[in-house]
N, CA, C and O atoms as a MOPAC input file, in Angstrom:
PM7 MOZYME 1SCF
protein

 N    -41.90400 1    69.13700 1   132.02200 1
 C    -41.10600 1    68.11100 1   131.38600 1
 C    -41.29000 1    66.74000 1   132.02700 1
 O    -41.02200 1    65.71300 1   131.40300 1
 N    -41.74900 1    66.73200 1   133.27500 1
 C    -41.97100 1    65.44800 1   133.93500 1
 C    -43.04000 1    64.63400 1   133.21000 1
 O    -42.91500 1    63.41800 1   133.06400 1
 N    -44.08600 1    65.31500 1   132.75900 1
 C    -45.16200 1    64.62400 1   132.04700 1
 C    -44.64300 1    64.03200 1   130.73300 1
 O    -45.05700 1    62.93900 1   130.34800 1
 N    -43.74600 1    64.73800 1   130.04300 1
 C    -43.16700 1    64.22700 1   128.79900 1
 C    -42.35800 1    62.95700 1   129.04700 1
 O    -42.42000 1    62.01200 1   128.26000 1
 N    -41.61100 1    62.93800 1   130.12600 1
 C    -40.81700 1    61.75600 1   130.46500 1
 C    -41.73600 1    60.58500 1   130.77900 1
 O    -41.52000 1    59.48000 1   130.28000 1
 N    -42.74500 1    60.80500 1   131.58800 1
 C    -43.67800 1    59.74100 1   131.95000 1
 C    -44.39100 1    59.19300 1   130.71600 1
 O    -44.51400 1    57.97900 1   130.55500 1
 N    -44.85300 1    60.07500 1   129.85900 1
 C    -45.53400 1    59.65300 1   128.63700 1
 C    -44.61100 1    58.83200 1   127.74800 1
 O    -45.02300 1    57.80600 1   127.20700 1
 N    -43.38000 1    59.27000 1   127.59500 1
 C    -42.41900 1    58.54900 1   126.75200 1
 C    -42.17900 1    57.14200 1   127.27300 1
 O    -42.11400 1    56.19200 1   126.49300 1
 N    -42.04800 1    57.00300 1   128.58100 1
 C    -41.78100 1    55.68600 1   129.15700 1
 C    -43.00100 1    54.77700 1   129.10300 1
 O    -42.85900 1    53.55800 1   129.00000 1
 N    -44.19000 1    55.35200 1   129.17000 1
 C    -45.40800 1    54.54300 1   129.08200 1
 C    -45.66900 1    54.08600 1   127.65200 1
 O    -46.14300 1    52.97000 1   127.43600 1
 N    -45.36500 1    54.93300 1   126.67600 1
 C    -45.65700 1    54.61600 1   125.27800 1
 C    -44.66300 1    53.62900 1   124.68000 1
 O    -45.04200 1    52.76700 1   123.88800 1
 N    -43.41300 1    53.74900 1   125.04900 1
 C    -42.38300 1    52.89700 1   124.45800 1
 C    -42.25600 1    51.61600 1   125.27100 1
 O    -42.09400 1    51.66000 1   126.49000 1
 N    -42.32900 1    50.48600 1   124.59700 1
 C    -42.14800 1    49.20600 1   125.26200 1
 C    -40.66400 1    49.01300 1   125.53100 1
 O    -39.85600 1    48.97900 1   124.60200 1
 N    -40.31300 1    48.88900 1   126.78800 1
 C    -38.91700 1    48.66700 1   127.15400 1
 C    -38.59600 1    47.19000 1   126.96900 1
 O    -39.39000 1    46.32200 1   127.33100 1
 N    -37.43500 1    46.91600 1   126.40800 1
 C    -37.03100 1    45.52700 1   126.18400 1
 C    -35.75600 1    45.23600 1   126.96100 1
 O    -34.94100 1    46.12400 1   127.20900 1
 N    -35.60600 1    43.98400 1   127.33400 1
 C    -34.43500 1    43.56000 1   128.09000 1
 C    -33.17700 1    43.54500 1   127.24700 1
 O    -33.24100 1    43.51300 1   126.01800 1
 N    -32.03300 1    43.56800 1   127.91200 1
 C    -30.75300 1    43.62500 1   127.20900 1
 C    -30.22400 1    42.24400 1   126.83800 1
 O    -29.36900 1    42.13600 1   125.95900 1
 N    -30.70300 1    41.19900 1   127.47900 1
 C    -30.18100 1    39.86600 1   127.18700 1
 C    -30.85300 1    39.21600 1   125.99000 1
 O    -30.17800 1    38.67500 1   125.11400 1
 N    -32.18100 1    39.26500 1   125.94600 1
 C    -32.89800 1    38.58200 1   124.86600 1
 C    -33.76600 1    39.51100 1   124.03300 1
 O    -34.28900 1    39.10100 1   122.99700 1
 N    -33.92500 1    40.74300 1   124.46500 1
 C    -34.79000 1    41.67200 1   123.73800 1
 C    -36.26600 1    41.45600 1   124.01700 1
 O    -37.11800 1    42.00500 1   123.31800 1
 N    -36.57300 1    40.66300 1   125.03000 1
 C    -37.96500 1    40.40400 1   125.39000 1
 C    -38.53900 1    41.61800 1   126.12100 1
 O    -37.80800 1    42.32400 1   126.81500 1
 N    -39.84100 1    41.86500 1   125.97000 1
 C    -40.46300 1    43.00100 1   126.66200 1
 C    -40.31700 1    42.87200 1   128.18000 1
 O    -40.43700 1    41.77800 1   128.73300 1
 N    -40.06000 1    43.98400 1   128.83600 1
 C    -39.93500 1    44.00300 1   130.29200 1
 C    -41.29900 1    44.19700 1   130.92900 1
 O    -42.13100 1    44.95100 1   130.42400 1
 N    -41.51800 1    43.52000 1   132.02700 1
 C    -42.75600 1    43.67800 1   132.78600 1
 C    -42.40300 1    43.91500 1   134.24300 1
 O    -41.31100 1    43.57200 1   134.69700 1
 N    -43.32700 1    44.49700 1   134.95600 1
 C    -43.18400 1    44.70200 1   136.40100 1
 C    -41.89000 1    45.43000 1   136.76800 1
 O    -41.14900 1    44.99100 1   137.64800 1
 N    -41.62800 1    46.54400 1   136.08800 1
 C    -40.45300 1    47.33900 1   136.43000 1
 C    -40.90200 1    48.64800 1   137.06500 1
 O    -42.00200 1    49.13700 1   136.80900 1
 N    -40.03700 1    49.19700 1   137.88800 1
 C    -40.30700 1    50.47900 1   138.53100 1
 C    -39.17100 1    51.42900 1   138.16000 1
 O    -37.99600 1    51.09200 1   138.30300 1
 N    -39.53200 1    52.60300 1   137.68900 1
 C    -38.55000 1    53.61600 1   137.31000 1
 C    -38.79600 1    54.83600 1   138.18500 1
 O    -39.92900 1    55.30300 1   138.30300 1
 N    -37.74400 1    55.34600 1   138.79400 1
 C    -37.84200 1    56.51700 1   139.65800 1
 C    -37.09800 1    57.67800 1   139.02700 1
 O    -35.90600 1    57.57900 1   138.73800 1
 N    -37.80100 1    58.77500 1   138.81700 1
 C    -37.18600 1    59.99300 1   138.29000 1
 C    -36.67800 1    60.79800 1   139.47700 1
 O    -37.45700 1    61.20400 1   140.33900 1
 N    -35.37100 1    61.02800 1   139.51800 1
 C    -34.80000 1    61.72900 1   140.66800 1
 C    -34.37100 1    63.15200 1   140.34600 1
 O    -34.00100 1    63.90000 1   141.25000 1
 N    -34.41300 1    63.53500 1   139.09200 1
 C    -34.04300 1    64.91300 1   138.77600 1
 C    -34.02100 1    65.16900 1   137.28800 1
 O    -34.12200 1    64.25200 1   136.47200 1
 N    -33.89000 1    66.41000 1   136.96200 1
 C    -33.81300 1    66.83300 1   135.57200 1
 C    -33.91700 1    68.34300 1   135.49800 1
 O    -34.36400 1    68.99700 1   136.44100 1
 N    -33.50600 1    68.87700 1   134.38400 1
 C    -33.62300 1    70.32200 1   134.21400 1
 C    -33.68000 1    70.64400 1   132.72900 1
 O    -33.25600 1    69.85200 1   131.88800 1
 N    -34.20300 1    71.79900 1   132.43000 1
 C    -34.35600 1    72.23600 1   131.04500 1
 C    -33.72200 1    73.60700 1   130.86800 1
 O    -33.66300 1    74.40800 1   131.80100 1
 N    -33.25700 1    73.85400 1   129.67300 1
 C    -32.75100 1    75.17000 1   129.30600 1
 C    -33.80700 1    75.78200 1   128.39900 1
 O    -34.19000 1    75.17500 1   127.39900 1
 N    -34.27800 1    76.96500 1   128.73100 1
 C    -35.38600 1    77.58100 1   127.99100 1
 C    -35.09500 1    77.71700 1   126.50100 1
 O    -36.00100 1    77.56200 1   125.68200 1
 N    -33.88100 1    77.99700 1   126.14700 1
 C    -33.55100 1    78.26200 1   124.75200 1
 C    -33.18300 1    76.99700 1   123.97200 1
 O    -33.48600 1    76.90000 1   122.78200 1
 N    -32.54300 1    76.03900 1   124.61600 1
 C    -31.97100 1    74.90800 1   123.89300 1
 C    -32.68300 1    73.57300 1   124.10900 1
 O    -32.25400 1    72.56100 1   123.55500 1
 N    -33.74000 1    73.54200 1   124.88600 1
 C    -34.40400 1    72.28500 1   125.19800 1
 C    -35.79000 1    72.24100 1   124.57000 1
 O    -36.55400 1    73.20300 1   124.64600 1
 N    -36.10100 1    71.10200 1   123.94500 1
 C    -37.42800 1    70.87300 1   123.36800 1
 C    -38.02600 1    69.62800 1   124.01000 1
 O    -37.32500 1    68.85800 1   124.66600 1
 N    -39.32400 1    69.43900 1   123.81500 1
 C    -40.00700 1    68.30000 1   124.42300 1
 C    -39.44000 1    66.96100 1   124.00600 1
 O    -39.33600 1    66.04800 1   124.82500 1
 N    -39.07500 1    66.83300 1   122.74800 1
 C    -38.52400 1    65.57400 1   122.25700 1
 C    -37.21000 1    65.20500 1   122.91300 1
 O    -36.85800 1    64.02800 1   122.98900 1
 N    -36.48700 1    66.19900 1   123.38500 1
 C    -35.21500 1    65.93300 1   124.06000 1
 C    -35.42600 1    65.09700 1   125.31500 1
 O    -34.63900 1    64.19500 1   125.60100 1
 N    -36.47300 1    65.38900 1   126.05800 1
 C    -36.75300 1    64.63900 1   127.27900 1
 C    -37.19800 1    63.21800 1   126.96100 1
 O    -36.84900 1    62.27900 1   127.67700 1
 N    -37.95700 1    63.06000 1   125.90200 1
 C    -38.39600 1    61.72500 1   125.50100 1
 C    -37.18900 1    60.85200 1   125.16600 1
 O    -37.08800 1    59.71400 1   125.62400 1
 N    -36.28600 1    61.39100 1   124.37100 1
 C    -35.08900 1    60.64300 1   123.98800 1
 C    -34.20400 1    60.35300 1   125.19500 1
 O    -33.69900 1    59.24100 1   125.35100 1
 N    -34.02200 1    61.34900 1   126.03600 1
 C    -33.15900 1    61.18100 1   127.21100 1
 C    -33.72400 1    60.13400 1   128.16600 1
 O    -32.96700 1    59.35100 1   128.73900 1
 N    -35.03700 1    60.10900 1   128.34300 1
 C    -35.65400 1    59.13900 1   129.24600 1
 C    -35.43200 1    57.71800 1   128.74900 1
 O    -35.04600 1    56.84100 1   129.52300 1
 N    -35.67000 1    57.49000 1   127.48000 1
 C    -35.48500 1    56.14800 1   126.91900 1
 C    -34.01600 1    55.74200 1   126.95000 1
 O    -33.69400 1    54.58600 1   127.22500 1
 N    -33.13600 1    56.67900 1   126.67200 1
 C    -31.69900 1    56.40800 1   126.71000 1
 C    -31.25000 1    56.08400 1   128.14000 1
 O    -30.42000 1    55.19800 1   128.34500 1
 N    -31.79000 1    56.79400 1   129.11500 1
 C    -31.41700 1    56.56400 1   130.51400 1
 C    -31.86600 1    55.18500 1   130.98600 1
 O    -31.13300 1    54.50700 1   131.70600 1
 N    -33.05600 1    54.76900 1   130.58900 1
 C    -33.54100 1    53.43900 1   130.97100 1
 C    -32.64300 1    52.37600 1   130.35600 1
 O    -32.24700 1    51.42600 1   131.03200 1
 N    -32.32500 1    52.52900 1   129.09200 1
 C    -31.46500 1    51.55200 1   128.41300 1
 C    -30.08900 1    51.48600 1   129.08700 1
 O    -29.54900 1    50.40100 1   129.30800 1
 N    -29.53500 1    52.64700 1   129.40600 1
 C    -28.23200 1    52.68900 1   130.05900 1
 C    -28.29300 1    52.01600 1   131.43300 1
 O    -27.37800 1    51.28400 1   131.81000 1
 N    -29.35800 1    52.26300 1   132.16800 1
 C    -29.52500 1    51.61700 1   133.46600 1
 C    -29.62800 1    50.10900 1   133.34600 1
 O    -29.06300 1    49.37800 1   134.16000 1
 N    -30.34300 1    49.64100 1   132.33900 1
 C    -30.46200 1    48.19800 1   132.12100 1
 C    -29.11500 1    47.58100 1   131.76200 1
 O    -28.81700 1    46.45800 1   132.17000 1
 N    -28.31000 1    48.30000 1   131.00900 1
 C    -26.99600 1    47.79200 1   130.61700 1
 C    -26.06100 1    47.68200 1   131.82400 1
 O    -25.15000 1    46.85400 1   131.82400 1
 N    -26.27600 1    48.50200 1   132.84700 1
 C    -25.40000 1    48.50800 1   134.01800 1
 C    -25.78800 1    47.46500 1   135.06700 1
 O    -25.05400 1    47.25300 1   136.03300 1
 N    -26.92600 1    46.82000 1   134.88300 1
 C    -27.33300 1    45.79400 1   135.84900 1
 C    -26.57900 1    44.50000 1   135.58900 1
 O    -26.01100 1    44.29900 1   134.51500 1
 N    -26.58200 1    43.64300 1   136.56700 1
 C    -25.94700 1    42.33100 1   136.41300 1
 C    -27.04700 1    41.31700 1   136.12500 1
 O    -27.40200 1    40.50000 1   136.97500 1
 N    -27.57400 1    41.39000 1   134.91700 1
 C    -28.68900 1    40.53200 1   134.52700 1
 C    -28.22200 1    39.09500 1   134.32700 1
 O    -27.11100 1    38.83800 1   133.86300 1
 N    -29.10100 1    38.17300 1   134.69000 1
 C    -28.84100 1    36.74900 1   134.51300 1
 C    -30.05900 1    36.15300 1   133.82200 1
 O    -31.19200 1    36.38300 1   134.24200 1
 N    -29.82500 1    35.39300 1   132.77000 1
 C    -30.91300 1    34.74100 1   132.05800 1
 C    -31.23500 1    33.42500 1   132.75300 1
 O    -30.39000 1    32.53300 1   132.83700 1
 N    -32.46300 1    33.31200 1   133.24900 1
 C    -32.92000 1    32.09200 1   133.90600 1
 C    -33.83900 1    31.35600 1   132.95300 1
 O    -34.87800 1    31.88200 1   132.55400 1
 N    -33.46900 1    30.16400 1   132.59400 1
 C    -34.29000 1    29.37700 1   131.67900 1
 C    -35.10100 1    28.36600 1   132.47900 1
 O    -34.60700 1    27.79400 1   133.45200 1
 N    -36.34800 1    28.14700 1   132.06500 1
 C    -37.19900 1    27.19900 1   132.79700 1
 C    -36.75200 1    25.76500 1   132.61600 1
 O    -37.36700 1    24.85200 1   133.16900 1

């Protein structure tokens, strides 16, 4: 399932929460996860990974810096 998470994060362009601009130079650390043999499918990890990144971005104290 780790490969599914990595692939999902590489394929989907992550966007910022303030302006919706594409994010660059970010580091994401996977610290855990688990699957249930009967109730878990590959797509579940893809969705969960993208949802977790979005949730993490929402919890940051982002500041928009204009040039």
